[in-house]
C-alpha positions in Angstrom: -10.2 -131.2 -18.7 -6.8 -131.1 -20.3 -5.6 -134.0 -18.1 -8.7 -136.0 -19.0 -8.2 -135.3 -22.7 -4.5 -136.2 -22.5 -5.4 -139.5 -20.7 -7.8 -140.3 -23.5 -5.3 -139.3 -26.2 -7.5 -136.6 -27.7 -7.5 -132.8 -27.8 -9.5 -130.8 -25.2 -11.6 -129.4 -28.1 -12.4 -132.9 -29.3 -13.4 -133.9 -25.7 -15.6 -130.8 -25.3 -17.2 -131.4 -28.7 -18.0 -135.0 -27.8 -19.5 -134.0 -24.5 -21.6 -131.2 -26.2 -22.8 -133.6 -28.9 -23.8 -136.1 -26.1 -25.7 -133.4 -24.2 -27.6 -132.6 -27.5 -28.4 -136.2 -28.2 -31.0 -138.5 -26.7 -29.3 -141.7 -27.8 -26.3 -142.9 -29.8 -22.6 -143.1 -29.3 -22.1 -139.5 -28.1 -24.9 -139.9 -25.5 -23.3 -143.1 -24.4 -19.9 -141.4 -24.2 -21.4 -138.6 -22.0 -23.0 -141.1 -19.7 -19.7 -143.1 -19.3 -17.9 -139.8 -18.7 -20.4 -138.7 -16.1 -20.2 -142.1 -14.3 -16.4 -141.9 -14.3 -16.5 -138.4 -12.7 -19.1 -139.6 -10.2 -16.8 -142.6 -9.3 -13.8 -140.2 -8.9 -15.9 -138.0 -6.6 -17.0 -141.0 -4.6 -13.4 -142.2 -4.2 -12.2 -138.7 -3.1 -15.0 -138.5 -0.5 -14.1 -141.9 0.8 -10.4 -140.9 1.1 -11.3 -137.6 2.7 -13.7 -139.1 5.3 -11.7 -142.3 6.1 -10.7 -142.1 9.7 -7.7 -144.3 9.0 -6.4 -142.0 6.2 -3.1 -140.3 7.0 -3.3 -137.7 4.2 -6.9 -136.9 3.7 -6.3 -133.2 3.2 -5.3 -133.7 -0.5 -8.6 -135.4 -1.3 -10.5 -132.7 0.6 -8.7 -130.0 -1.2 -9.5 -131.5 -4.6 -13.2 -131.9 -3.6 -13.3 -128.3 -2.4 -11.8 -126.9 -5.6 -13.6 -129.2 -8.1 -17.0 -129.3 -6.5 -17.1 -126.0 -4.6 -20.9 -125.9 -4.3 -21.0 -129.2 -2.5 -17.7 -129.3 -0.6 -16.3 -125.8 -0.7 -16.1 -123.4 2.2 -19.3 -121.4 2.7 -19.6 -117.8 3.6 -21.9 -116.9 6.4 -24.5 -115.6 3.9 -24.3 -118.8 1.9 -24.7 -120.9 5.1 -27.7 -118.8 6.2 -29.3 -119.2 2.8 -28.7 -123.0 2.8 -30.2 -123.2 6.4 -33.2 -121.2 5.4 -33.7 -123.4 2.3 -33.4 -126.5 4.4 -36.0 -125.1 6.9 -38.4 -124.2 4.1 -38.1 -127.7 2.6 -38.7 -129.3 6.0 -41.8 -127.1 6.5 -43.1 -128.0 3.1 -42.5 -131.7 3.8 -44.4 -131.3 7.1 -47.3 -129.7 5.3 -47.3 -132.4 2.8 -47.3 -135.1 5.5 -50.2 -133.3 7.3 -52.2 -133.1 4.2 -51.6 -136.7 3.4 -52.7 -137.7 6.9 -55.8 -135.6 6.6 -56.7 -137.1 3.2 -55.8 -140.7 3.9 -56.7 -140.6 7.5 -54.4 -142.1 9.9 -57.7 -141.7 11.7 -58.8 -145.2 10.6 -60.1 -144.9 7.1 -61.3 -148.2 6.0 -61.1 -149.3 2.4 -62.2 -152.6 0.8 -59.1 -154.4 -0.2 -61.0 -156.7 -2.6 -60.7 -159.9 -0.7 -63.6 -159.4 1.6 -61.5 -157.8 4.4 -60.7 -154.2 5.1 -57.3 -152.5 5.2 -56.4 -149.6 7.3 -55.1 -146.8 5.0 -52.4 -146.0 7.6 -51.0 -149.5 7.1 -50.3 -148.9 3.4 -47.4 -147.2 1.7 -48.2 -144.1 -0.3 -47.9 -146.1 -3.5 -50.1 -148.9 -2.3 -52.7 -146.4 -1.1 -52.7 -144.6 -4.4 -53.1 -148.0 -6.3 -56.0 -149.0 -4.0 -57.8 -145.6 -4.4 -57.4 -145.8 -8.2 -58.8 -149.4 -8.2 -61.7 -148.3 -6.0 -62.5 -145.4 -8.4 -62.5 -147.7 -11.4 -64.9 -150.1 -9.8 
């Protein structure tokens, strides 16, 4: 933060105060400052990732080092226990997604559930996006 504060020409305590006030606000100048600060950090991260993953880059290690140190959770080296935990969480999320897809298929029926689409024709539920299907069901319930 000291380099960021120095570049902005303010003290570290002022920078931290502005960020805290932005986090505690829902609108206004401090909230806008927090949003701009967050965007700048995200842009810096994006650039570092680009440099670290560019196959043409001759010195990608520096970018990778900064990513690993600054954003350890995302880019840092993982211990075996951390890797196993992340793999288990990913498997759990995939299982939940599969259950959700199965429940959706049972409810909407990729089986050929026919719904009146309002223009005299019928629409296969399986041909609709989830949002379109929800809208159609709501409109059917209202009629």
